[in-house]
PLY file of the C-alpha trace (Angstrom):
ply
format ascii 1.0
element vertex 167
property float x
property float y
property float z
element edge 166
property int vertex1
property int vertex2
end_header
-3.63 -25.68 -3.70
-3.37 -26.46 0.12
-0.53 -25.00 2.14
0.29 -24.79 6.01
1.07 -21.09 6.68
1.53 -21.01 10.35
1.56 -17.17 10.56
0.86 -15.22 7.54
-0.33 -11.62 7.26
-3.06 -10.75 4.59
-0.79 -8.46 2.69
1.73 -11.28 2.25
-0.72 -13.81 1.30
-2.35 -11.65 -1.11
0.90 -10.86 -2.77
1.73 -14.44 -3.03
-1.69 -15.51 -4.45
-1.49 -12.46 -7.10
1.92 -14.09 -8.24
0.35 -17.47 -9.09
-2.58 -17.69 -11.41
-5.27 -20.13 -10.41
-5.26 -22.85 -13.02
-8.89 -23.54 -12.02
-10.23 -20.41 -13.34
-13.70 -20.67 -15.31
-14.99 -18.73 -18.16
-16.72 -16.13 -15.94
-13.54 -15.17 -14.39
-14.49 -16.66 -10.92
-12.00 -18.33 -9.40
-12.26 -21.63 -7.44
-11.81 -20.88 -3.56
-8.31 -21.78 -2.59
-7.85 -23.34 0.80
-5.02 -23.02 3.29
-4.46 -23.31 6.99
-3.02 -20.70 9.28
-2.15 -21.84 12.71
-4.02 -25.09 12.14
-7.21 -23.15 11.03
-8.83 -23.41 7.51
-8.29 -20.14 5.56
-10.61 -19.98 2.48
-9.83 -17.34 -0.19
-12.09 -16.72 -3.12
-11.46 -14.20 -5.92
-13.51 -13.08 -8.86
-12.99 -10.36 -11.44
-10.55 -9.64 -14.21
-7.40 -7.45 -14.68
-9.29 -4.08 -14.25
-11.54 -4.92 -11.24
-11.54 -7.71 -8.62
-13.03 -8.91 -5.46
-11.25 -11.22 -2.86
-12.88 -12.74 -0.09
-10.89 -14.15 3.01
-12.56 -16.05 5.72
-10.90 -17.91 8.88
-12.80 -18.89 11.98
-11.18 -19.51 15.57
-7.93 -18.04 14.63
-5.84 -17.54 17.86
-5.54 -14.01 18.60
-1.93 -14.28 19.09
-1.49 -14.78 15.41
-3.89 -12.02 14.66
-1.80 -9.79 17.02
1.54 -10.72 15.34
0.25 -9.94 11.94
-2.13 -6.68 12.49
-0.11 -5.25 15.43
-1.52 -1.84 17.01
-4.35 -2.39 19.55
-4.59 -5.98 18.65
-1.22 -6.60 20.10
-2.83 -6.12 23.41
-4.84 -9.38 23.06
-3.30 -12.36 25.02
-5.97 -15.20 24.85
-9.00 -16.07 22.80
-9.83 -16.48 19.17
-11.14 -14.29 16.32
-13.32 -15.07 13.42
-12.14 -12.78 10.43
-14.04 -12.05 7.31
-12.43 -9.70 4.85
-13.82 -8.69 1.52
-11.47 -6.49 -0.57
-12.39 -4.82 -3.89
-9.98 -3.12 -6.22
-10.35 -1.10 -9.43
-7.42 -0.43 -11.94
-8.59 1.70 -14.78
-7.46 4.94 -16.37
-10.04 6.95 -14.54
-9.63 5.48 -11.13
-7.45 3.15 -9.01
-8.37 1.94 -5.43
-8.79 -0.74 -2.85
-11.65 -0.84 -0.33
-11.39 -3.52 2.39
-14.25 -4.30 4.55
-13.47 -6.21 7.74
-15.69 -8.17 10.02
-13.97 -9.61 13.30
-15.67 -11.38 15.89
-13.52 -11.87 19.01
-14.36 -14.82 21.43
-13.39 -15.18 24.86
-10.56 -12.62 24.67
-8.17 -11.34 27.41
-5.85 -8.46 27.14
-3.20 -6.83 29.08
-0.50 -4.01 28.69
3.10 -4.82 28.02
5.58 -4.84 31.13
6.56 -1.15 30.44
3.98 0.48 28.37
4.80 4.01 26.92
2.98 6.86 28.58
0.49 7.09 25.54
-0.24 3.28 25.40
-0.77 3.26 29.26
-3.27 6.12 28.89
-5.26 4.86 25.93
-4.47 1.06 26.32
-5.32 0.68 30.09
-8.91 1.46 29.66
-9.21 -0.58 26.61
-7.69 -3.66 28.42
-10.13 -3.12 31.19
-13.23 -2.88 29.10
-12.12 -6.04 26.98
-11.49 -8.19 30.21
-14.90 -7.08 31.50
-16.48 -8.67 28.35
-17.48 -12.30 28.26
-18.39 -14.11 25.04
-18.19 -12.46 21.82
-17.14 -8.76 20.66
-18.03 -7.92 17.16
-16.08 -5.45 15.43
-16.33 -4.09 11.73
-14.46 -1.24 9.89
-13.49 -0.38 6.30
-10.32 0.70 4.83
-10.34 2.77 1.58
-6.97 3.45 -0.18
-6.94 5.24 -3.40
-3.62 5.99 -5.57
-3.34 9.32 -4.29
-2.83 8.14 -0.81
0.85 7.51 -1.57
1.48 10.90 -3.16
4.84 12.20 -2.05
5.35 9.17 0.38
8.65 7.05 0.28
6.90 3.84 1.43
3.64 2.55 2.76
4.88 3.03 6.15
5.73 6.75 5.45
2.24 7.30 4.11
0.95 6.11 7.47
-0.77 2.83 6.00
1.15 0.11 7.76
0 1
1 2
2 3
3 4
4 5
5 6
6 7
7 8
8 9
9 10
10 11
11 12
12 13
13 14
14 15
15 16
16 17
17 18
18 19
19 20
20 21
21 22
22 23
23 24
24 25
25 26
26 27
27 28
28 29
29 30
30 31
31 32
32 33
33 34
34 35
35 36
36 37
37 38
38 39
39 40
40 41
41 42
42 43
43 44
44 45
45 46
46 47
47 48
48 49
49 50
50 51
51 52
52 53
53 54
54 55
55 56
56 57
57 58
58 59
59 60
60 61
61 62
62 63
63 64
64 65
65 66
66 67
67 68
68 69
69 70
70 71
71 72
72 73
73 74
74 75
75 76
76 77
77 78
78 79
79 80
80 81
81 82
82 83
83 84
84 85
85 86
86 87
87 88
88 89
89 90
90 91
91 92
92 93
93 94
94 95
95 96
96 97
97 98
98 99
99 100
100 101
101 102
102 103
103 104
104 105
105 106
106 107
107 108
108 109
109 110
110 111
111 112
112 113
113 114
114 115
115 116
116 117
117 118
118 119
119 120
120 121
121 122
122 123
123 124
124 125
125 126
126 127
127 128
128 129
129 130
130 131
131 132
132 133
133 134
134 135
135 136
136 137
137 138
138 139
139 140
140 141
141 142
142 143
143 144
144 145
145 146
146 147
147 148
148 149
149 150
150 151
151 152
152 153
153 154
154 155
155 156
156 157
157 158
158 159
159 160
160 161
161 162
162 163
163 164
164 165
165 166
């Protein structure tokens, strides 16, 4: 399956892929990698597992930071130039005993520039100003990595993912 997805967030891509079973699944429940393009860059998504436990790897190199900023938001929205290599491994388990998602992110920013918006909020000016100066003083690559863990209890009492503070 090949698609041309100009700008597509990981959450949306994962939902779409989950809705369409891979016809190339082999006997070991390892799915053939799927290849797409995002902003003209190859995106490879490979999944293995079964209905109770699954691991998906996402990989894209030289993604323009404008695309990353539009999809991720937050501090990445300060990035105005450069590219990012993004590798994400997400694992989830859905059983009677436990339900969770663990996402390990590795992002390497290349030759990035950053700036504050025209009229930043006081908090953004306070926190974003030093970050912008630090980013703009860097040359070459900036490696970043982090992990996001979500269990089913994270959403207890929340009306939506936004209300739960996830998005």
